[in-house]
C-alpha positions in Angstrom: 152.6 42.4 103.2 153.1 39.9 106.0 149.4 39.6 106.5 149.0 38.6 102.8 151.9 36.2 102.9 150.5 34.6 106.1 147.0 34.2 104.5 148.4 32.7 101.3 150.6 30.3 103.3 147.4 28.9 104.9 145.8 28.0 101.6 146.8 24.3 101.8 145.1 23.9 105.2 142.1 25.9 104.2 141.7 23.8 101.0 141.8 20.6 102.9 138.9 21.8 105.0 136.8 22.2 101.8 136.5 18.8 100.3 134.0 20.0 97.7 136.6 22.4 96.3 139.2 19.6 96.2 136.6 17.5 94.3 136.0 20.4 91.8 139.8 20.4 91.0 140.2 16.6 90.8 141.3 16.8 87.2 143.8 19.6 87.8 147.5 18.9 88.1 149.7 22.0 87.6 152.7 23.9 88.9 152.0 27.6 89.2 152.9 30.8 91.0 150.3 32.4 93.3 151.0 35.5 95.4 152.4 39.0 95.2 154.9 40.2 92.6 157.7 40.3 95.3 156.6 37.2 97.3 155.2 34.5 95.0 154.5 31.0 96.2 155.6 28.2 93.9 152.5 26.0 94.2 152.1 22.4 93.1 148.5 21.2 92.7 147.9 17.5 92.1 144.4 16.2 91.6 143.0 19.4 93.2 145.1 19.2 96.3 148.0 21.6 97.1 150.9 19.2 97.6 153.6 21.7 97.9 153.7 25.5 98.4 157.1 27.2 98.8 157.6 30.9 99.2 159.8 32.4 96.5 161.3 33.9 94.6 163.1 30.7 93.5 165.6 30.7 90.7 165.1 28.4 87.8 161.8 27.1 89.1 159.3 26.3 86.3 155.6 27.0 86.3 152.7 26.9 83.8 151.1 30.2 84.8 151.4 32.9 87.4 148.7 34.9 89.1 150.2 37.7 91.1 148.4 40.7 92.7 149.5 43.6 94.9 149.2 43.1 98.6 146.6 45.8 98.7 144.5 44.1 96.0 144.5 40.8 97.9 143.5 42.5 101.2 140.6 44.2 99.4 139.7 41.0 97.6 139.5 39.1 100.9 137.1 41.6 102.6 133.6 40.1 103.2 132.2 42.8 100.8 135.0 43.8 98.5 134.7 47.0 96.4 133.5 46.7 92.8 136.5 45.7 90.7 138.2 44.0 93.6 135.6 41.2 94.0 137.0 38.9 91.3 140.4 37.6 90.1 139.8 38.7 86.5 138.4 42.1 87.6 141.7 42.6 89.4 143.7 41.9 86.3 141.5 44.3 84.3 142.2 47.1 86.7 145.9 46.4 86.7 146.1 45.4 90.3 146.9 41.8 89.3 148.7 40.0 86.5 148.2 36.7 84.8 150.9 35.3 82.6 152.1 32.1 81.1 150.0 29.2 79.7 146.5 30.4 80.7 144.8 27.1 79.7 145.0 25.4 83.1 143.9 28.6 84.8 140.9 29.4 82.6 139.9 25.7 82.3 139.7 25.6 86.1 138.7 29.2 86.7 136.0 28.6 89.3 138.4 26.4 91.3 141.1 29.2 91.4 138.5 31.8 92.2 137.2 29.8 95.1 140.8 28.7 96.2 142.1 32.3 96.4 138.9 33.4 98.1 139.3 30.9 101.0 141.1 33.5 103.2 138.0 35.7 102.9 136.2 33.7 105.5 138.9 34.7 108.0 138.3 38.4 107.5 136.7 40.2 110.4 133.3 41.9 110.0 135.0 45.3 110.6 136.8 44.9 107.3 133.5 45.1 105.4 132.4 48.2 103.6 129.1 49.9 104.7 
């Protein structure tokens, strides 16, 4: 759980090192929840940049949508070669390992941005985490 929280907390710094991803999200401004069901991060994205990311849960905090996955699902997703069904955010929701709720429009309209954003910690995975 702590490994997942630590990787998610690094998203703002990882995003800043990928200017092409910031550019892809330049029309996106949204408050959302990203993380695990028990440890979500209240995330504010303005013009494609993460401007605030606070660990929750927080009472009375509003958000447009939430994408939450189990710690095990995130760890599998971040492997260099994730198993089938764990390779994609929507595949994780289909399998029940993740949930997507709220106003889905900003998420779906910027789907590739969110797929790439949440995959950024994958580059930090060690080669031993890959499946043969």
